[in-house]
C-alpha positions in Angstrom: -16.1 -4.4 18.5 -17.5 -5.3 15.0 -21.2 -6.0 14.7 -22.2 -9.6 14.3 -25.0 -10.5 11.8 -24.8 -14.3 12.4 -25.3 -14.9 8.6 -23.3 -16.9 6.2 -23.8 -14.6 3.3 -20.6 -12.9 2.0 -22.0 -9.4 2.3 -22.9 -9.9 5.9 -19.6 -11.5 6.7 -17.7 -8.7 5.0 -19.7 -6.0 6.9 -18.9 -7.7 10.2 -15.3 -6.9 9.5 -15.5 -3.7 7.4 -18.8 -2.1 8.3 -17.8 -0.1 11.3 -17.5 3.7 10.9 -14.1 4.8 9.6 -12.9 1.3 8.6 -13.2 1.7 4.8 -11.9 5.2 5.0 -8.8 4.0 6.7 -8.4 1.4 3.9 -9.1 4.1 1.3 -6.2 6.2 2.7 -3.9 3.2 2.9 -4.6 2.3 -0.7 -2.8 5.6 -1.6 0.3 4.9 0.5 1.4 3.7 3.9 0.5 6.1 6.7 1.5 6.9 10.2 -1.1 7.1 12.9 -0.9 10.9 12.9 -1.2 11.0 9.1 -4.4 9.0 9.3 -5.8 11.3 12.0 -5.1 14.3 9.8 -6.8 12.8 6.8 -9.8 11.5 8.7 -11.2 14.6 10.3 -13.4 13.8 13.2 -12.1 10.4 14.1 -10.9 10.1 17.7 -7.6 8.5 18.5 -9.3 5.7 20.4 -11.6 4.8 17.5 -8.8 5.0 15.0 -6.6 2.8 17.2 -9.4 0.3 17.7 -10.1 0.1 13.9 -6.5 -0.4 13.1 -6.2 -3.2 15.6 -9.2 -5.0 14.1 -7.7 -4.6 10.6 -4.3 -5.8 11.7 -5.8 -8.8 13.5 -7.7 -9.6 10.4 -4.7 -9.6 8.2 -5.8 -6.5 6.2 -3.2 -4.0 7.6 0.3 -4.6 8.8 2.0 -2.4 11.4 5.7 -1.6 11.4 7.3 0.3 14.3 9.6 3.1 13.2 10.5 4.2 16.8 10.2 2.2 20.0 10.4 5.0 22.6 7.7 6.3 22.3 6.3 3.5 20.2 5.3 4.9 16.8 4.1 2.8 13.8 3.5 3.1 10.1 0.5 1.2 8.7 0.4 -0.5 5.3 -2.1 -2.7 3.6 -1.3 -6.4 3.2 -2.1 -8.3 0.0 -5.4 -9.1 1.5 -6.0 -5.4 2.2 -5.1 -4.4 -1.4 -7.9 -6.9 -2.4 -10.3 -4.2 -1.1 -9.3 -1.8 -3.8 -12.2 -2.7 -6.1 -14.6 -2.5 -3.1 -13.5 1.0 -2.2 -13.6 2.1 -5.8 -17.0 0.6 -6.4 -18.4 2.5 -3.4 -16.7 5.7 -4.8 -18.3 5.1 -8.2 -21.7 4.5 -6.7 -21.4 7.6 -4.5 -20.3 9.7 -7.5 -23.3 8.5 -9.5 -26.0 8.7 -6.8 -25.0 11.1 -4.0 -24.0 14.3 -5.8 -20.4 13.7 -4.7 -17.8 16.3 -5.6 -15.7 13.7 -7.4 -16.2 11.2 -10.2 -14.1 8.4 -11.7 -13.3 8.6 -15.4 -11.6 6.4 -18.0 -8.2 7.9 -18.7 -8.4 7.6 -22.5 -11.9 9.1 -23.2 -12.7 11.0 -19.9 -16.1 9.1 -19.6 -17.4 8.3 -16.2 -16.8 4.6 -15.4 -19.3 2.1 -14.1 -19.1 -0.8 -11.7 -18.8 -4.1 -13.5 -18.3 -7.8 -12.9 -15.3 -9.4 -14.7 -14.7 -13.1 -15.3 -11.0 -13.8 -14.8 -11.3 -17.1 -16.8 -12.9 -15.5 -19.9 -11.3 -12.1 -19.3 -14.6 -10.4 -20.2 -17.0 -8.1 -18.5 -20.1 -9.9 -17.4 -23.6 -8.3 -17.3 -25.1 -8.4 -13.8 -28.0 -10.5 -15.0 -25.5 -13.2 -15.9 -24.0 -13.3 -12.4 -25.5 -15.6 -9.8 -24.7 -16.8 -6.3 -23.9 -20.4 -5.5 -22.8 -22.2 -2.3 -19.1 -22.8 -2.1 -17.7 -25.9 -0.5 -16.2 -25.0 2.9 -12.5 -25.5 3.2 -11.1 -26.8 6.4 -8.9 -24.3 8.1 -5.3 -25.4 8.5 -3.7 -23.6 11.4 -5.0 -20.1 10.8 -2.6 -17.5 12.1 -3.9 -14.8 14.4 -2.9 -12.3 11.8 -5.6 -13.5 9.6 -8.2 -14.0 12.4 -11.0 -15.1 10.2 -12.5 -18.6 9.6 -11.6 -20.0 6.2 -15.3 -20.3 5.5 -15.8 -16.6 5.8 -13.3 -15.6 3.1 
């Protein structure tokens, strides 16, 4: 069961869903390609089947992962990211870049053209420009009324 912070701040709300151990590593692996349960177990050394199953169920209920059965007897599924799940690509990459810069990680992320380590940046889609962090601020967003949220998306519209 995900932790509840009872805060309206976007970071706290995102951590309620994504902050459990193994969750972002599952997303990281699914960003590469769809995976079967056993593939995920193999790439996530140390995760128990029960924990992996629980994390996948939360991600599926939240509309981040979709599950497709490829055999029914016994039931076996392949997991893939939804559009919402692929939206986490920049989050996973940002964590990777931060780890490469600050945690003596064995990997780094480089620009293809010049081989220079990349940095985390904000980008304005309207201006199509990179924005310095000192020019980024928070502001309240009007709450939208949920229409009939499907169980596959499982989150209140206000928490998106």
